[in-house]
C-alpha positions as CSV (number, residue, x, y, z in Angstrom):
1,X,21.2,47.5,-48.1
2,X,20.2,46.5,-51.4
3,X,17.0,44.7,-52.8
4,X,19.2,41.2,-52.3
5,X,20.7,42.0,-49.2
6,X,16.9,43.2,-47.6
7,X,15.3,40.3,-49.8
8,X,18.3,37.7,-47.5
9,X,17.7,39.5,-44.0
10,X,13.3,39.4,-44.2
11,X,13.5,35.5,-45.5
12,X,15.9,35.2,-42.1
13,X,13.6,36.8,-39.9
14,X,10.4,34.7,-41.3
15,X,12.8,31.6,-40.8
16,X,13.2,32.6,-37.2
17,X,10.0,33.6,-36.4
18,X,9.1,30.4,-37.7
19,X,11.0,28.3,-35.6
20,X,10.3,30.8,-33.0
21,X,6.5,29.9,-33.2
22,X,7.1,26.2,-33.2
23,X,8.7,26.2,-30.3
24,X,5.9,28.4,-28.3
25,X,3.4,26.0,-29.6
26,X,5.2,22.9,-28.4
27,X,5.2,24.4,-25.0
28,X,1.6,25.7,-25.0
29,X,0.4,22.8,-26.0
30,X,2.5,20.8,-23.2
31,X,0.6,22.9,-20.8
32,X,-3.1,22.1,-22.3
33,X,-5.0,20.2,-19.7
34,X,-4.6,16.5,-20.5
35,X,-6.4,14.8,-22.7
36,X,-9.1,12.0,-22.4
37,X,-6.5,9.2,-23.7
38,X,-4.0,11.0,-20.8
39,X,-6.5,10.9,-17.9
40,X,-7.5,7.3,-19.2
41,X,-3.3,6.8,-18.3
42,X,-3.4,8.0,-14.8
43,X,-6.3,5.7,-13.9
44,X,-5.3,2.9,-12.2
45,X,-7.4,-0.9,-11.2
46,X,-5.6,-0.7,-7.2
47,X,-4.3,1.5,-4.8
48,X,-2.5,-0.3,-2.5
49,X,-0.9,0.9,0.9
50,X,1.8,-1.5,2.3
51,X,1.3,-0.8,6.2
52,X,4.6,-2.5,7.8
53,X,5.3,-2.7,11.1
54,X,8.0,-1.4,12.6
55,X,8.0,-1.5,16.4
56,X,10.4,-2.6,18.9
57,X,10.2,-6.0,17.6
58,X,11.6,-5.2,14.3
59,X,14.8,-5.3,14.4
60,X,17.2,-4.5,11.2
61,X,17.0,-8.6,9.6
62,X,13.8,-8.2,10.2
63,X,12.7,-5.0,8.6
64,X,15.0,-5.9,5.3
65,X,13.1,-8.8,5.5
66,X,10.0,-7.3,4.8
67,X,11.5,-4.9,2.3
68,X,12.9,-7.3,0.4
69,X,10.1,-9.5,0.6
70,X,8.0,-6.4,-0.8
71,X,10.5,-6.5,-4.0
72,X,10.3,-9.8,-4.5
73,X,6.6,-10.1,-5.0
74,X,6.8,-6.5,-7.4
75,X,9.2,-8.7,-9.9
76,X,7.5,-11.9,-9.6
77,X,5.8,-12.4,-13.2
78,X,2.7,-13.4,-11.6
79,X,2.5,-10.3,-9.7
80,X,3.3,-8.3,-12.9
81,X,1.3,-10.5,-15.3
82,X,-2.0,-9.8,-12.6
83,X,-1.0,-6.0,-12.9
84,X,-0.8,-5.9,-15.7
85,X,-3.4,-7.5,-16.9
86,X,-6.4,-5.9,-15.2
87,X,-8.9,-3.6,-16.6
88,X,-7.0,-0.3,-16.4
89,X,-3.2,-2.5,-16.5
90,X,-2.0,-0.7,-13.8
91,X,-1.8,0.4,-9.9
92,X,-0.5,2.3,-7.6
93,X,1.7,1.4,-4.5
94,X,2.1,3.3,-1.3
95,X,4.4,2.3,1.6
96,X,3.7,3.3,4.9
97,X,5.7,2.0,8.4
98,X,3.9,2.3,11.6
99,X,4.5,1.9,15.4
100,X,4.5,4.7,18.2
101,X,3.4,6.7,14.8
102,X,3.3,6.2,11.0
103,X,5.6,7.8,8.2
104,X,5.1,7.1,4.8
105,X,8.5,5.7,3.1
106,X,7.2,6.0,-0.4
107,X,5.1,7.9,-1.7
108,X,2.0,7.2,-4.0
109,X,4.4,5.6,-7.8
110,X,2.7,4.4,-10.4
111,X,3.0,1.0,-11.6
112,X,2.1,0.3,-15.3
113,X,5.2,-2.1,-16.7
114,X,7.4,-4.6,-16.0
115,X,10.0,-1.9,-15.9
116,X,8.4,0.3,-13.5
117,X,7.9,-2.3,-11.0
118,X,11.4,-3.8,-11.0
119,X,12.2,0.0,-10.3
120,X,9.7,0.6,-7.2
121,X,11.5,-2.6,-6.1
122,X,14.6,-1.2,-6.2
123,X,13.6,1.8,-4.2
124,X,11.5,-0.6,-1.5
125,X,14.9,-2.6,-1.2
126,X,17.0,0.6,-0.8
127,X,14.0,2.5,1.8
128,X,15.5,3.7,5.5
129,X,14.3,2.1,8.6
130,X,12.3,3.8,10.7
131,X,11.9,1.6,14.2
132,X,9.7,3.0,17.1
133,X,8.1,1.5,20.4
134,X,5.1,0.4,20.4
135,X,2.5,-1.3,18.1
136,X,-0.3,1.2,17.5
137,X,-2.3,0.1,14.7
138,X,-5.4,2.4,15.8
139,X,-3.2,5.3,15.2
140,X,-2.1,4.4,11.8
141,X,-5.6,3.6,10.8
142,X,-6.6,6.9,11.8
143,X,-4.2,8.7,10.4
144,X,-4.5,7.5,6.8
145,X,-8.2,8.0,7.0
146,X,-7.6,11.5,8.1
147,X,-4.7,12.1,5.7
148,X,-4.6,9.7,3.0
149,X,-8.0,8.0,1.8
150,X,-9.3,10.7,1.3
151,X,-6.7,12.2,-1.4
152,X,-6.3,8.8,-2.9
153,X,-4.9,9.4,-6.9
154,X,-5.5,7.9,-9.9
155,X,-9.7,6.7,-9.8
156,X,-8.8,3.5,-8.6
157,X,-11.2,0.8,-9.0
158,X,-9.9,-0.3,-5.3
159,X,-8.3,0.8,-2.4
160,X,-6.6,-2.0,-0.4
161,X,-4.5,-1.0,3.5
162,X,-2.9,-3.9,3.7
163,X,-1.5,-4.4,7.3
164,X,1.7,-6.6,8.4
165,X,2.6,-7.2,12.1
166,X,3.7,-9.4,14.3
167,X,1.4,-8.6,17.4
168,X,-1.3,-6.8,18.3
169,X,-2.1,-3.2,18.4
170,X,-0.4,-2.0,22.7
171,X,-1.2,1.9,22.6
172,X,-5.3,0.9,22.4
173,X,-8.2,-1.5,23.2
174,X,-9.9,-3.3,20.3
175,X,-12.9,-1.0,20.8
176,X,-10.7,2.2,19.7
177,X,-9.1,-0.3,16.8
178,X,-12.3,-1.7,15.8
179,X,-13.9,1.9,15.5
180,X,-10.9,2.9,13.3
181,X,-11.3,0.0,11.3
182,X,-15.1,1.6,10.6
183,X,-13.9,4.3,9.6
184,X,-11.0,3.5,7.5
185,X,-13.6,1.2,5.6
186,X,-16.3,3.7,5.5
187,X,-13.8,5.9,3.4
188,X,-13.5,2.9,0.4
189,X,-10.9,0.8,2.0
190,X,-10.5,-2.9,2.4
191,X,-8.4,-3.6,4.6
192,X,-6.3,-7.1,4.4
193,X,-3.4,-8.8,6.8
194,X,-0.3,-10.1,6.5
195,X,0.0,-11.2,10.2
196,X,3.4,-12.4,11.2
197,X,3.4,-15.6,13.1
198,X,7.0,-15.8,15.0
199,X,5.8,-18.2,17.1
200,X,3.2,-20.4,16.4
201,X,2.1,-21.4,19.9
202,X,1.5,-18.0,21.0
203,X,-1.1,-16.8,22.3
204,X,-2.7,-13.3,22.2
205,X,-5.6,-10.9,23.9
206,X,-6.0,-7.5,25.5
207,X,-3.9,-6.6,28.7
208,X,-2.4,-3.8,30.4
209,X,-0.4,-1.3,28.2
210,X,1.2,2.0,28.4
211,X,0.4,4.3,25.4
212,X,2.5,6.5,24.2
213,X,2.4,10.2,26.0
214,X,0.0,8.4,28.6
215,X,0.2,6.2,31.6
216,X,-0.3,2.3,32.3
217,X,-3.9,1.8,31.2
218,X,-5.8,-1.1,32.3
219,X,-7.9,-3.4,30.4
220,X,-10.4,-5.9,30.8
221,X,-9.6,-8.2,34.0
222,X,-7.5,-10.7,33.3
223,X,-9.9,-13.6,33.9
224,X,-12.3,-12.1,31.2
225,X,-9.7,-11.7,29.0
226,X,-10.2,-13.7,25.6
227,X,-7.1,-15.6,24.7
228,X,-6.3,-16.3,20.8
229,X,-3.7,-16.4,18.1
230,X,-2.4,-13.7,16.1
231,X,-4.4,-14.5,12.9
232,X,-7.5,-14.9,14.5
233,X,-7.1,-11.6,16.4
234,X,-6.3,-10.3,12.8
235,X,-9.4,-11.8,11.5
236,X,-11.5,-10.2,14.6
237,X,-9.6,-7.0,14.3
238,X,-7.8,-5.7,11.9
239,X,-9.3,-7.0,8.4
240,X,-12.5,-5.4,7.4
241,X,-14.5,-4.5,3.7
242,X,-15.5,-6.4,0.7
243,X,-14.0,-9.6,0.4
244,X,-11.8,-8.8,3.1
245,X,-8.4,-12.3,3.5
246,X,-5.5,-12.7,5.6
247,X,-2.5,-14.5,4.5
248,X,-0.1,-15.8,7.1
249,X,3.3,-15.5,7.0
250,X,5.1,-18.4,9.0
251,X,8.2,-16.1,10.5
252,X,9.3,-13.0,8.6
253,X,11.4,-15.8,6.4
254,X,8.4,-16.3,5.3
255,X,7.5,-13.0,4.1
256,X,8.0,-12.5,0.6
257,X,5.5,-15.7,0.1
258,X,2.8,-14.0,1.7
259,X,3.3,-11.3,0.6
260,X,2.7,-12.4,-3.5
261,X,0.1,-14.7,-2.8
262,X,-1.8,-11.3,-1.0
263,X,-0.4,-9.2,-4.1
264,X,-1.8,-11.5,-6.5
265,X,-5.1,-12.1,-5.5
266,X,-6.0,-8.6,-4.1
267,X,-4.6,-6.9,-7.5
268,X,-6.5,-9.8,-9.9
269,X,-9.4,-9.4,-8.0
270,X,-10.7,-5.9,-9.3
271,X,-10.8,-8.0,-13.1
272,X,-14.2,-9.9,-11.4
273,X,-17.1,-9.5,-9.1
274,X,-15.2,-9.5,-5.9
275,X,-16.0,-12.2,-3.6
276,X,-17.8,-12.1,-0.7
277,X,-16.8,-14.3,1.9
278,X,-19.0,-15.4,5.1
279,X,-16.0,-15.1,7.0
280,X,-12.3,-14.1,6.4
281,X,-10.4,-16.1,3.7
282,X,-7.8,-18.5,5.4
283,X,-4.9,-19.6,3.6
284,X,-6.2,-23.3,2.7
285,X,-8.7,-21.9,0.6
286,X,-5.9,-19.9,-1.8
287,X,-5.7,-22.0,-4.8
288,X,-2.0,-23.6,-4.4
289,X,0.0,-21.9,-6.5
290,X,-0.6,-18.6,-4.6
291,X,-0.1,-20.1,-0.5
């Protein structure tokens, strides 16, 4: 081989090694620990757990109205502005369907832009219906306390459990529900409520129930049971934590409006000192443009 041939081969080898080194360095850099900027990108203002009722009273149409309502809220420009206007300009969402038990339909999903909000909305519209028999709210809260709240990602400034439903817990007593609520609050969650008022004149209260896997359980004697409206029951036994509130929906076709109102307040409140309310916030206390 001539000297010129050796020189050409050496140059080719050197070029190949340079390219290979660049590729290796690029791959290695991708595997390095996240930089401070990358860690900032993974922090959020609010971790929002949407806990949606899918018990026997929720048929296909009502399930779709709930999913469409959540999707419409995420597509709303006011909600998007609230998300992007927070200190960190991001939230993370998980959606849970609950009845006898609870199932995660949407895993933790970041929303940091309008495009991501619209993408999540589209995913939620396509979620399959999960159905059940009973309204086991206490059981759902306990599962969140055991499996979700200890492992909330992205270091949120606030964690919110957003409970929607059209009835009371018919699996366990209010004492057991109150205990489950206290446990979730103790783990740092705020629990807000969206009671769906199907019949505005309906009174609800504690009665006999058949818990899944158990026999008929008799609660407070009939003459001593408290009777109240669903929204008041949510105030007394569901919501809790710093600045907790409810926004009732007047039937399932009002679900989107109520969800949008809740989203804006839940997401916007991290930008200011949280409200310490002497009583749960009712719909009449919200600004008119949020009702």
